[in-house]
C-alpha positions in Angstrom: -12.5 -16.9 22.1 -16.1 -17.4 21.2 -17.4 -20.2 19.1 -19.5 -18.8 16.3 -22.3 -20.8 14.5 -22.6 -20.7 10.7 -26.0 -21.6 9.4 -26.6 -21.9 5.6 -29.9 -23.8 5.8 -31.9 -26.2 7.9 -29.3 -29.0 7.4 -26.2 -26.7 7.1 -24.9 -25.8 10.6 -21.2 -25.8 11.5 -19.3 -24.2 14.3 -16.2 -22.1 13.9 -13.9 -21.3 16.8 -12.0 -18.0 16.6 -8.6 -19.1 17.9 -6.3 -16.3 18.8 -2.5 -16.6 18.6 0.6 -14.6 19.0 2.1 -13.0 15.8 4.3 -15.5 13.9 2.9 -18.6 15.6 0.5 -19.8 12.9 2.1 -19.0 9.6 1.3 -20.3 6.1 4.2 -20.1 3.7 2.4 -21.9 0.8 5.5 -24.0 0.1 7.6 -21.0 -1.0 10.3 -21.8 1.6 11.2 -24.9 -0.5 12.4 -22.8 -3.4 15.7 -21.1 -3.8 15.4 -17.3 -3.6 18.1 -15.0 -4.8 18.2 -12.4 -2.0 19.9 -9.1 -2.6 19.2 -6.7 0.3 19.3 -3.1 -0.9 21.1 -0.2 0.8 18.9 2.6 2.1 15.1 2.4 2.5 12.2 1.4 0.3 9.0 3.4 0.4 5.8 1.9 -1.0 2.5 3.9 -1.4 -0.6 1.8 -1.8 -4.1 3.1 -2.7 -7.1 2.0 -0.5 -10.0 0.2 -2.0 -13.7 0.3 -2.3 -15.0 -3.3 -2.1 -18.3 -3.4 -3.9 -19.3 -7.0 -3.3 -18.2 -10.6 -2.7 -19.2 -13.0 -5.4 -20.0 -16.0 -3.2 -19.6 -16.0 0.6 -20.0 -19.8 0.7 -16.5 -20.0 -0.7 -14.5 -18.3 2.1 -14.1 -18.3 5.9 -11.7 -16.7 8.4 -9.0 -19.2 7.6 -9.9 -19.9 4.0 -9.5 -16.9 1.6 -11.5 -16.6 -1.5 -15.1 -16.0 -2.5 -14.4 -13.7 -5.4 -15.5 -10.2 -5.7 -15.1 -6.8 -7.3 -13.7 -3.4 -6.2 -11.7 -0.4 -7.2 -8.7 1.7 -6.0 -9.1 5.2 -4.7 -6.6 8.0 -4.1 -6.5 7.5 -0.4 -3.2 6.0 0.6 -1.3 3.9 3.1 2.5 3.8 3.1 5.3 1.5 4.3 8.9 2.4 4.6 11.3 -0.5 5.1 15.0 -0.7 5.8 17.0 -3.9 6.1 19.0 -4.3 9.4 21.4 -6.8 10.8 18.8 -8.4 13.1 15.6 -7.8 15.0 12.3 -6.2 13.9 11.4 -2.6 14.7 7.9 -1.5 13.8 6.6 2.1 14.0 2.9 1.6 13.7 -0.1 1.4 16.1 -1.2 -2.0 14.7 2.1 -3.7 15.1 0.8 -7.3 15.7 -0.6 -7.7 12.2 2.6 -6.3 10.6 4.9 -8.4 12.8 2.9 -11.6 11.9 3.4 -11.0 8.1 7.1 -10.2 8.6 7.5 -13.6 10.2 5.6 -15.2 7.3 7.7 -13.4 4.8 11.0 -14.3 6.4 10.1 -18.0 6.5 8.9 -17.9 2.9 12.0 -16.2 1.5 14.7 -17.5 3.9 15.8 -14.0 4.8 17.8 -14.1 8.1 18.3 -10.4 8.7 16.2 -7.8 10.4 13.8 -5.0 9.3 13.0 -1.5 10.4 9.5 -0.4 9.4 7.5 2.8 9.5 3.8 2.5 8.5 1.1 5.0 8.0 -2.5 4.3 7.1 -5.5 6.3 5.9 -6.9 6.3 9.5 -10.4 5.2 8.4 -10.7 1.8 10.0 -13.7 -0.5 9.8 -15.8 1.7 7.6 -15.3 -0.2 4.4 -12.1 1.2 2.9 -9.8 -1.7 3.5 -7.3 -0.3 6.0 -5.8 -3.7 6.9 -5.5 -5.1 3.3 -4.0 -1.8 2.0 -1.4 -1.6 4.8 -0.5 -5.3 4.2 0.2 -5.0 0.5 2.3 -1.8 1.1 4.3 -3.7 3.8 4.6 -6.9 1.7 5.8 -5.0 -1.3 8.3 -2.9 0.6 9.7 -6.0 2.4 10.1 -7.7 -1.0 11.7 -4.8 -2.7 14.1 -4.3 0.2 15.6 -7.8 -0.2 15.8 -7.8 -4.0 12.2 -8.7 -5.1 12.4 -12.6 -4.8 8.6 -12.9 -4.9 6.1 -12.0 -7.6 3.1 -9.7 -6.9 0.9 -12.8 -7.2 2.9 -14.7 -4.6 2.7 -11.6 -2.3 -1.1 -11.4 -2.7 -1.5 -15.1 -1.9 0.8 -14.8 1.2 -1.3 -11.9 2.5 -4.6 -13.7 1.8 -3.7 -16.9 3.5 -2.2 -15.1 6.5 -4.8 -12.3 6.7 -5.4 -11.4 10.3 -7.0 -8.8 12.5 -5.8 -7.9 16.0 -7.6 -9.0 19.1 -6.9 -8.4 22.8 -3.6 -8.5 24.5 -1.5 -8.2 21.4 -2.8 -11.4 19.8 -4.4 -11.9 16.4 -7.0 -14.1 14.7 -7.6 -15.0 11.1 -10.0 -12.6 9.2 -12.0 -12.6 6.0 -10.2 -11.9 2.8 -11.3 -12.1 -0.9 -8.1 -10.6 -2.3 -9.8 -7.6 -3.9 -7.9 -5.1 -1.8 -4.3 -6.2 -2.6 -5.2 -6.7 -6.3 -6.6 -3.2 -6.8 -3.8 -1.7 -4.7 -1.2 -3.3 -7.0 -2.8 -2.6 -10.3 -5.1 0.4 -9.7 -8.5 0.7 -11.4 -11.2 -1.9 -10.9 -10.5 -5.6 -10.4 -12.7 -8.7 -10.7 -11.6 -11.6 -8.5 -12.5 -15.3 -8.7 -12.1 -17.9 -6.0 -8.8 -18.7 -4.2 -7.5 -15.2 -4.7 -7.4 -15.5 -8.5 -7.2 -12.2 -10.4 -9.7 -12.6 -13.3 -9.7 -9.1 -14.8 -8.6 -5.5 -14.1 -9.2 -2.3 -16.0 -8.9 1.5 -15.5 -12.0 2.9 -13.9 -13.6 6.4 -13.8 -10.6 8.3 -15.0 -11.1 12.0 -14.4 -14.3 11.5 -12.4 -14.7 12.3 -8.7 -15.2 9.8 -5.9 -17.0 10.9 -2.8 -17.1 8.7 0.4 -20.2 9.4 2.5 -20.5 7.8 6.0 -24.2 7.9 7.1 -24.8 7.8 10.8 -25.1 4.3 12.2 -24.3 2.6 15.5 -24.1 -0.9 14.0 -20.6 -2.5 14.1 -18.8 -3.6 11.0 -16.1 -5.6 12.8 -15.6 -8.5 15.1 -18.4 -11.0 16.0 -21.0 -8.8 14.4 -19.2 -9.0 11.0 -18.9 -12.8 11.4 -22.6 -13.3 12.1 -23.5 -11.2 9.1 -21.1 -12.7 6.6 -21.4 -16.4 7.5 -25.1 -16.7 8.1 -27.7 -14.6 6.2 -25.2 -13.6 3.5 -24.3 -17.2 2.7 -28.0 -18.2 2.3 -28.6 -15.3 -0.1 -25.5 -16.1 -2.1 -26.7 -19.7 -2.6 -29.7 -18.1 -4.4 -28.0 -15.2 -6.4 -24.4 -16.2 -7.1 -25.0 -17.3 -10.6 -26.9 -14.1 -11.5 -24.1 -12.0 -9.9 -21.4 -13.8 -12.0 -23.5 -13.3 -15.1 -23.9 -9.6 -14.4 -20.2 -9.1 -13.9 -19.1 -10.8 -17.1 -21.9 -9.8 -19.4 -22.7 -6.3 -18.2 -20.1 -4.8 -15.9 -17.0 -5.8 -17.8 -18.3 -4.4 -21.2 -19.2 -1.2 -19.4 -15.7 -0.9 -18.1 -14.2 -1.6 -21.5 -16.2 1.3 -23.0 -15.8 3.6 -20.0 -19.5 3.8 -19.4 -19.8 4.9 -15.8 -23.6 5.1 -15.9 -24.0 1.5 -17.1 -21.5 0.3 -14.5 -23.4 2.2 -11.8 -26.7 0.5 -13.0 -25.1 -2.9 -12.6 -23.8 -2.1 -9.1 -27.1 -0.7 -8.0 -28.7 -4.0 -9.0 -26.0 -5.9 -7.1 -26.9 -3.9 -3.9 -30.2 -5.9 -3.8 -28.6 -9.3 -4.6 -27.1 -12.0 -2.5 -24.7 -11.2 0.3 -24.6 -7.5 -0.6 -28.2 -7.3 0.4 -27.3 -8.8 3.8 -24.5 -6.3 4.2 -26.7 -3.3 3.4 -29.6 -4.4 5.6 -27.1 -5.0 8.5 -27.1 -1.2 8.8 -30.9 -1.1 8.6 -32.9 0.0 5.6 -31.7 3.5 6.2 -28.7 2.8 4.0 -30.9 1.8 1.1 -32.9 5.0 1.7 -29.8 7.2 1.4 -28.5 5.4 -1.6 -31.9 5.6 -3.4 -32.0 9.4 -2.7 -28.6 9.7 -4.3 -29.7 7.6 -7.3 -32.8 9.8 -7.7 -30.5 12.8 -8.0 -29.0 11.2 -11.1 -25.6 10.4 -9.6 -24.0 7.9 -12.0 -22.5 5.4 -9.6 -23.6 4.6 -6.0 -22.6 1.6 -3.9 -21.8 0.7 -0.3 -18.3 -0.5 0.3 -17.7 -3.9 2.0 -19.8 -4.3 5.1 -20.2 -0.5 5.3 -21.4 1.9 6.3 -19.4 3.9 3.7 -21.2 4.8 0.5 -19.1 5.5 -2.5 -20.4 7.9 -5.1 -18.6 8.2 -8.5 -19.7 11.2 -10.5 -18.6 14.1 -12.8 -20.0 16.6 -10.3 -17.4 18.8 -8.6 -17.3 19.2 -4.8 -19.3 22.4 -4.7 -22.1 20.9 -6.7 -22.0 17.7 -4.6 -22.2 19.5 -1.3 -25.2 21.4 -2.5 -26.9 18.2 -3.6 -26.2 16.5 -0.3 -27.3 19.2 2.1 -31.0 18.6 1.9 -30.4 14.9 2.3 -28.6 15.3 5.6 -25.4 13.8 4.3 -21.8 15.3 4.2 -18.7 14.3 2.4 -16.2 12.3 4.5 -13.6 11.9 1.8 -13.4 13.6 -1.6 -11.0 11.8 -3.9 -10.7 10.1 -7.3 -10.2 6.6 -8.5 -6.5 5.5 -8.6 -5.5 3.9 -11.9 -1.8 3.8 -11.2 -1.6 1.3 -8.3 1.5 0.9 -6.2 4.2 3.6 -6.3 7.7 2.4 -5.2 10.6 4.7 -4.4 14.0 4.5 -2.7 16.1 6.8 -0.6 19.5 6.6 1.0 
């Protein structure tokens, strides 16, 4: 696997080797295996539905790496779902999902952490929008983790599940192998609780609150041939983005605490949108947007000029999230002269995980 260079300044250059490994061969149980867990496997199957996320920004990209989760950030849940159905079996692991290696890896982590000796049968579905900024991997993983946990009597807390996912966050590579990926913890947090969440470093959940209840969320995917995955994502996140966050991280933290949180408390969507628009030009978010060329700024600015309340690019893009009171007909009419179309029409999810059981 390639060795990638990380440059944060003239005297700040390190090398990171992306090491691939087979699922289950490089697990981090965080010491949970040392505790006694009361395991009570349930009869029948457990179904978990998890909302996807819009990841608005990382707080400081100098505080995370592919094998070191953190960095802080903010995002919100949307009514676009992944599901995991799990049944306990006597032995073995059966996975019905086209990205089986990432699921198998977490199952091995989970079994070691809890001491469970039996098997699992899983069926997983995702929202089928991969690598466009909607958090397909993190949403699937919190659905899987919660279903596994519920299936054996819920020995772990949601915080412990979030941390296990974060420290074992992987993406698939060639030949069925996996490699550690980037994880701030925003996705699992908003999937669990719904609404908008503010994360600190080391996967700490600082704040969460309902967001944009009753408003519409439109996901627009402007045309781009720039990749948001693999080595291109690494180059972006660990070089230019780090340099910009050295400069702007204090300002971003101030804006979150002093402007965004109060706006959420009083359900002021326009003020929240003004804060996020300012963030689009600050620190690592600027690097993410410019990664897709200035065309993304052009599109977002056109949307802002049409008085849409909340406009922001999700993760490393290219998806643009618009939150507004406009209905779909009015939104389509507004977008037509801009050359944009609605990829997904949905709403914010303020419920979080939904768990059900069947015989």
